[in-house]
C-alpha positions as CSV (number, residue, x, y, z in Angstrom):
1,M,11.8,26.4,-32.9
2,R,10.2,24.6,-29.9
3,R,7.2,26.2,-28.5
4,I,7.3,27.4,-24.9
5,H,4.0,27.2,-22.9
6,R,3.9,29.8,-20.2
7,T,1.3,29.7,-17.4
8,H,0.1,32.9,-15.7
9,R,2.6,32.3,-13.0
10,D,5.4,32.0,-15.5
11,W,4.4,35.3,-17.1
12,A,4.3,36.9,-13.7
13,A,7.8,35.6,-12.9
14,D,9.2,36.8,-16.3
15,L,7.7,40.2,-16.0
16,G,9.0,40.5,-12.4
17,L,12.5,39.6,-13.5
18,F,12.3,42.1,-16.5
19,L,11.3,44.8,-14.0
20,F,14.2,43.8,-11.7
21,A,16.7,44.0,-14.6
22,A,15.4,47.4,-15.6
23,C,15.3,48.8,-12.1
24,F,18.8,47.6,-11.4
25,A,20.1,49.3,-14.5
26,A,18.3,52.5,-13.5
27,V,19.5,52.5,-9.9
28,S,23.1,51.7,-10.8
29,S,23.3,54.2,-13.8
30,Q,24.9,57.0,-11.7
31,S,27.6,54.7,-10.4
32,I,28.7,53.4,-13.8
33,P,32.0,55.0,-14.8
34,V,32.3,56.4,-18.4
35,A,35.5,57.6,-19.8
36,E,35.6,61.4,-20.5
37,D,36.8,61.0,-24.0
38,L,33.9,58.9,-25.1
39,G,31.3,61.6,-24.8
40,P,27.6,61.5,-23.9
41,W,26.6,59.5,-27.0
42,W,28.4,56.5,-25.6
43,R,26.2,56.5,-22.4
44,A,23.1,56.8,-24.6
45,A,24.3,53.8,-26.7
46,D,25.1,51.9,-23.5
47,Q,21.6,52.6,-22.2
48,T,20.0,51.5,-25.4
49,V,21.9,48.2,-25.3
50,G,20.9,47.8,-21.7
51,G,17.2,48.3,-22.6
52,L,17.5,45.6,-25.3
53,G,19.1,43.3,-22.8
54,C,16.2,43.8,-20.4
55,A,13.8,43.0,-23.1
56,A,15.8,39.9,-24.0
57,V,15.1,38.6,-20.5
58,L,11.7,37.5,-21.8
59,L,13.5,34.9,-23.9
60,R,15.3,33.3,-21.0
61,R,13.0,30.2,-21.1
62,R,13.6,29.5,-24.8
63,W,17.4,30.0,-25.0
64,P,18.7,30.3,-21.4
65,V,22.3,29.2,-22.1
66,W,22.8,31.2,-25.3
67,L,21.2,34.3,-23.7
68,A,23.5,34.1,-20.7
69,V,26.6,33.7,-22.9
70,A,25.6,36.7,-25.1
71,L,24.9,38.9,-22.2
72,L,28.1,38.0,-20.4
73,L,30.2,38.7,-23.4
74,A,28.4,42.0,-24.2
75,G,28.5,42.9,-20.5
76,T,32.2,43.5,-20.6
77,Q,31.6,46.5,-22.9
78,A,28.0,47.5,-22.1
79,H,27.7,48.4,-18.4
80,Y,23.9,48.5,-18.3
81,L,23.7,44.7,-19.0
82,T,24.6,43.7,-15.5
83,G,20.9,43.2,-14.4
84,P,19.9,41.2,-17.5
85,A,23.1,39.1,-17.2
86,M,22.3,38.3,-13.6
87,V,18.8,37.1,-14.6
88,A,20.2,34.9,-17.4
89,V,22.9,33.4,-15.2
90,F,20.3,32.7,-12.5
91,T,18.0,31.0,-15.0
92,V,20.9,28.7,-16.2
93,A,22.0,27.8,-12.6
94,A,18.4,27.1,-11.4
95,T,17.0,25.3,-14.4
96,R,19.6,23.9,-16.7
97,P,21.7,20.7,-16.3
98,W,25.0,20.8,-14.3
99,R,27.1,20.7,-17.4
100,A,25.5,23.8,-18.9
101,T,26.0,25.7,-15.6
102,A,29.6,24.6,-15.5
103,W,30.3,26.0,-19.0
104,V,28.7,29.3,-18.1
105,A,30.7,29.4,-14.8
106,A,33.9,28.6,-16.8
107,L,33.2,31.6,-19.1
108,I,32.7,33.9,-16.1
109,F,35.9,32.6,-14.5
110,A,37.8,33.2,-17.8
111,Q,36.5,36.8,-17.8
112,F,37.5,37.2,-14.2
113,S,41.0,35.9,-14.9
114,I,41.4,38.5,-17.7
115,F,40.1,41.2,-15.2
116,L,42.8,40.2,-12.7
117,W,45.4,40.4,-15.4
118,E,44.4,43.9,-16.4
119,I,43.5,45.3,-13.0
120,P,46.9,47.0,-12.4
121,E,46.3,49.2,-15.5
122,M,42.7,50.0,-14.7
123,P,41.5,53.2,-13.0
124,E,40.4,52.7,-9.4
125,N,36.8,53.4,-10.1
126,R,36.6,51.0,-13.0
127,A,38.3,48.3,-11.1
128,G,35.9,48.6,-8.2
129,S,32.9,48.6,-10.6
130,A,34.3,45.4,-12.4
131,L,34.9,43.7,-9.0
132,T,31.3,44.5,-7.9
133,Y,30.1,43.1,-11.2
134,F,31.8,39.7,-10.8
135,A,30.7,39.5,-7.1
136,L,27.1,40.0,-8.2
137,I,27.4,37.4,-10.9
138,A,29.0,34.9,-8.5
139,G,26.3,35.5,-5.9
140,T,23.6,35.0,-8.6
141,I,25.1,31.6,-9.6
142,G,25.1,30.6,-5.9
143,W,21.5,31.7,-5.5
144,G,20.5,29.8,-8.6
145,L,22.2,26.6,-7.4
146,F,20.5,27.0,-4.0
147,R,17.1,27.3,-5.7
148,R,17.8,24.2,-7.8
149,S,18.8,22.2,-4.8
150,R,15.6,23.4,-3.0
151,Q,13.4,22.4,-5.9
152,Q,15.0,19.0,-6.1
153,L,14.5,18.5,-2.3
154,I,10.9,19.5,-2.6
155,A,10.4,17.1,-5.6
156,S,12.1,14.3,-3.6
157,L,9.9,14.9,-0.6
158,R,6.8,15.0,-2.7
159,E,7.8,11.8,-4.4
160,R,8.4,10.2,-1.0
161,A,5.0,11.4,0.2
162,E,3.3,9.9,-2.9
163,L,5.1,6.6,-2.4
164,A,4.2,6.5,1.2
165,E,0.6,7.3,0.4
166,A,0.5,4.6,-2.3
167,D,2.1,2.1,0.2
168,A,-0.4,3.0,2.9
169,E,-3.3,2.5,0.3
170,L,-1.8,-0.8,-0.7
171,R,-1.5,-2.0,2.9
172,A,-5.1,-0.9,3.5
173,E,-6.3,-2.7,0.4
174,R,-4.4,-5.8,1.6
175,A,-6.0,-5.6,5.0
176,R,-9.4,-5.2,3.4
177,Q,-8.7,-8.3,1.2
178,E,-7.7,-10.3,4.2
179,A,-10.8,-9.2,6.0
180,R,-13.0,-10.2,3.0
181,E,-11.2,-13.6,2.9
182,E,-11.8,-14.2,6.6
183,I,-15.5,-13.3,6.3
184,A,-15.8,-15.6,3.2
185,R,-14.2,-18.5,5.2
186,E,-16.5,-17.8,8.1
187,M,-19.6,-17.7,5.9
188,H,-18.5,-20.9,4.1
189,D,-17.9,-22.8,7.4
190,V,-21.0,-21.6,9.2
191,L,-23.6,-21.5,6.5
192,G,-22.3,-24.6,4.7
193,H,-22.8,-26.6,7.9
194,R,-26.4,-25.3,8.3
195,L,-27.4,-25.7,4.7
196,S,-26.0,-29.2,4.5
197,L,-28.3,-30.2,7.4
198,L,-31.2,-28.7,5.5
199,S,-30.2,-30.6,2.4
200,V,-30.0,-34.0,4.2
201,H,-33.4,-33.7,5.8
202,A,-35.1,-32.3,2.7
203,G,-33.7,-35.2,0.7
204,A,-34.9,-37.6,3.3
205,L,-38.5,-36.2,3.1
206,E,-38.3,-36.3,-0.7
207,F,-37.3,-40.0,-0.9
208,H,-39.3,-41.2,2.1
209,S,-42.6,-39.5,1.6
210,S,-44.4,-42.6,3.1
211,A,-42.5,-42.4,6.3
212,P,-44.4,-42.3,9.6
213,R,-46.0,-39.0,10.5
214,A,-43.8,-38.7,13.6
215,E,-40.6,-39.0,11.6
216,I,-41.8,-36.5,9.0
217,A,-42.7,-34.0,11.8
218,R,-39.3,-34.6,13.4
219,A,-37.5,-34.0,10.1
220,A,-39.6,-30.8,9.4
221,G,-38.7,-29.6,12.9
222,V,-35.0,-30.1,12.2
223,I,-35.3,-28.3,8.9
224,R,-37.1,-25.4,10.5
225,E,-34.5,-25.2,13.3
226,S,-31.6,-25.4,10.9
227,A,-33.1,-22.7,8.7
228,H,-33.6,-20.5,11.7
229,L,-30.0,-21.0,12.8
230,A,-28.7,-20.4,9.3
231,L,-30.6,-17.1,9.1
232,R,-29.3,-16.1,12.6
233,D,-25.7,-16.8,11.5
234,L,-26.3,-14.9,8.3
235,R,-27.5,-11.9,10.2
236,E,-24.5,-12.1,12.5
237,V,-22.1,-12.1,9.6
238,I,-23.9,-9.2,7.9
239,G,-23.8,-7.4,11.3
240,V,-20.0,-7.8,11.3
241,L,-19.8,-6.3,7.9
242,R,-22.0,-3.3,8.8
243,A,-20.5,-2.7,12.2
244,G,-17.7,-0.3,13.1
245,P,-14.3,-1.3,14.3
246,T,-15.4,-1.9,17.9
247,E,-18.9,-3.1,17.1
248,G,-20.4,-6.3,15.9
249,E,-18.1,-8.7,17.8
250,R,-19.9,-12.0,18.2
251,P,-18.9,-15.0,20.3
252,Q,-16.7,-17.4,18.4
253,P,-17.0,-21.2,18.8
254,E,-14.2,-22.9,20.7
255,L,-13.1,-26.5,21.5
256,P,-15.8,-27.2,24.2
257,D,-18.5,-26.4,21.6
258,L,-17.6,-29.6,19.6
259,A,-20.0,-31.7,21.6
260,R,-22.9,-29.4,20.6
261,L,-21.7,-29.5,16.9
262,V,-21.7,-33.3,16.9
263,A,-25.1,-33.4,18.6
264,E,-26.6,-31.3,15.9
265,A,-25.1,-33.6,13.2
266,R,-26.4,-36.7,15.0
267,A,-29.9,-35.1,15.2
268,A,-29.7,-34.9,11.4
269,G,-29.3,-38.7,11.3
270,G,-25.6,-39.0,11.1
271,R,-23.7,-41.8,12.8
272,I,-20.9,-40.0,14.5
273,E,-18.4,-41.2,17.1
274,L,-16.7,-38.5,19.1
275,T,-13.5,-39.1,21.1
276,G,-12.4,-36.1,23.1
277,P,-11.8,-33.2,23.4
278,P,-9.4,-33.5,26.3
279,D,-10.7,-32.7,29.7
280,E,-8.2,-30.1,30.8
281,P,-7.8,-26.3,30.6
282,A,-9.0,-25.0,27.2
283,P,-6.3,-24.2,24.5
284,P,-5.8,-20.7,23.2
285,P,-8.9,-19.3,21.5
286,V,-7.5,-19.4,18.0
287,V,-6.5,-23.0,18.4
288,G,-9.9,-24.1,19.7
289,R,-11.7,-22.1,17.1
290,T,-9.6,-23.6,14.3
291,A,-10.2,-27.1,15.6
292,Y,-13.9,-26.5,15.7
293,R,-13.9,-25.2,12.1
294,I,-11.9,-28.2,10.9
295,V,-14.5,-30.7,12.4
296,Q,-17.4,-28.6,11.1
297,E,-16.1,-28.5,7.6
298,A,-15.2,-32.2,7.6
299,L,-18.7,-33.1,8.8
300,T,-20.3,-30.9,6.2
301,N,-18.2,-32.6,3.4
302,A,-19.1,-36.0,4.8
303,R,-22.8,-35.3,4.6
304,K,-22.5,-33.9,1.0
305,H,-20.2,-36.5,-0.5
306,A,-20.7,-39.6,1.7
307,P,-24.3,-39.6,3.0
308,G,-25.0,-42.4,5.4
309,A,-21.4,-43.1,6.1
310,D,-20.0,-43.7,9.6
311,I,-17.9,-40.8,10.9
312,A,-15.3,-40.9,13.6
313,V,-14.0,-37.6,15.2
314,R,-11.0,-37.8,17.4
315,V,-9.6,-34.7,19.2
316,A,-6.7,-35.3,21.6
317,R,-3.7,-33.6,23.2
318,G,-0.7,-35.1,21.4
319,P,3.0,-35.1,22.1
320,A,5.2,-32.1,21.6
321,D,2.5,-29.7,22.8
322,R,0.1,-30.4,20.0
323,L,-3.6,-30.7,19.6
324,T,-4.4,-33.4,17.0
325,V,-7.7,-33.4,15.1
326,E,-8.8,-36.3,12.9
327,V,-12.1,-36.8,11.1
328,C,-12.6,-40.1,9.1
329,N,-15.6,-41.4,7.3
330,T,-16.3,-44.7,5.8
331,P,-17.6,-45.1,2.2
332,P,-21.3,-44.4,1.9
333,P,-23.6,-47.5,1.9
334,G,-23.8,-49.1,-1.6
335,S,-20.9,-47.1,-3.1
336,A,-17.7,-48.3,-4.7
337,P,-14.5,-48.1,-2.6
338,G,-13.0,-44.6,-2.6
339,A,-16.4,-42.9,-3.2
340,G,-16.3,-41.1,0.1
341,G,-13.9,-38.5,-1.0
342,S,-14.5,-34.8,-1.5
343,K,-15.9,-34.3,-5.0
344,G,-16.5,-30.6,-4.6
345,G,-14.3,-27.8,-5.7
346,G,-12.1,-28.2,-2.7
347,Q,-12.5,-24.5,-1.7
348,G,-13.5,-25.5,1.9
349,L,-10.4,-27.6,2.4
350,I,-8.2,-24.9,0.9
351,G,-9.7,-22.4,3.3
352,L,-9.1,-24.9,6.2
353,A,-5.5,-25.4,5.2
354,E,-5.0,-21.7,5.1
355,R,-6.7,-21.2,8.5
356,T,-4.6,-24.0,10.0
357,R,-1.4,-22.5,8.7
358,L,-2.3,-19.1,10.1
359,A,-2.8,-20.8,13.5
360,G,0.7,-22.3,13.2
361,G,-0.4,-25.9,12.4
362,E,-0.7,-28.2,9.4
363,L,-3.6,-29.9,7.8
364,K,-3.8,-33.0,5.5
365,A,-6.8,-34.4,3.7
366,G,-7.2,-37.3,1.3
367,P,-8.7,-40.8,0.7
368,A,-8.1,-43.4,3.4
369,D,-9.4,-47.0,3.7
370,G,-12.0,-46.4,1.0
371,G,-13.3,-43.3,2.8
372,F,-11.9,-39.9,3.4
373,R,-9.7,-38.6,6.2
374,V,-9.0,-35.0,7.4
375,S,-6.2,-34.8,9.9
376,A,-4.5,-31.7,11.4
377,W,-2.3,-30.7,14.3
378,L,-2.3,-27.3,16.0
379,P,0.2,-25.9,18.5
380,W,-1.0,-26.1,22.1
381,P,1.9,-24.7,24.3
382,A,2.1,-26.1,27.8
383,V,1.2,-23.8,30.7
384,D,3.5,-23.8,33.7
385,T,0.9,-24.3,36.4
386,A,3.3,-23.6,39.2
387,S,4.4,-20.2,37.8
388,A,0.8,-19.4,36.9
389,A,-0.2,-20.1,40.5
390,G,2.7,-17.9,41.7
391,R,1.6,-15.0,39.6
392,R,-1.9,-15.3,41.0
């Protein structure tokens, strides 16, 4: 025998249905027809069976189908079982599978068919009472099916709400992950450039301790300035992390800032040739910012992996509405051919490729002519100057 666990709410519902069955039997007792020849003892026996049927309502959760079948069969002879039978049939229709409900409904239909066959021979009062009984049972089945459909609808809506909440949480987590990746790329690009300058000058001081005092002072000044700028950039990134949705916006570098970037790298002792950028209206901000980051990362890698190499930076407006960016470095002095490549983990180049793809372009990087080349193209849609002037 399986154990049924009832909550306080279940006990309240069971007791409420027990009281309903008992009250229904009490209210309808005066309208139940009893044959004169049966005597008063028959009504007493009928009431006793009705009381037992009301008590059996408490078993509706354990054996709902069998209880309904027993009460329906006994209800054809015991008139006080109408209330308990209604409760049992409602339980089956509201909680049991469709097949069980169909079998109980078939039993009721069979009893109704027998009633229709015998109705011409029944007294009028008994025929009316039986017709009322079947109408109540049919209405109870309909109410149980309605309650089952309502519960299924509520469960479906609750499941949809949970799925929508989980989907919203997943989208929020994806957005947070993208934001973290964007911040990681920004910190890598900005701080990597500054710290590489520090490394170059600190290495120069370490290996050329006998250099003239003026050169040592100049290198120390560059180190101090680079450290100051690195701390400033770090504070700006942390400010973005701490700021709200509309706060912490800091100006982003664009294509015209390439000249300043190359000047900083030259001040660190690098031999860099810059060609471009084109002297025309600036490209869209995302294109200019991406081009700036490509050159910045390429210069940082060249300082780390090919110190002392010559670097050529070319930025030009290419055909088919494209901005082309190319950074090439020769092998470092005294190294074997092919030593100017990127020996790091490649995370910077991977981030650049992703950044370029998001901007709608393409990036390639690899050894070239004994050194290393980073080349990319970015979309730069042409602007119809005549139509723009007309809009103004």
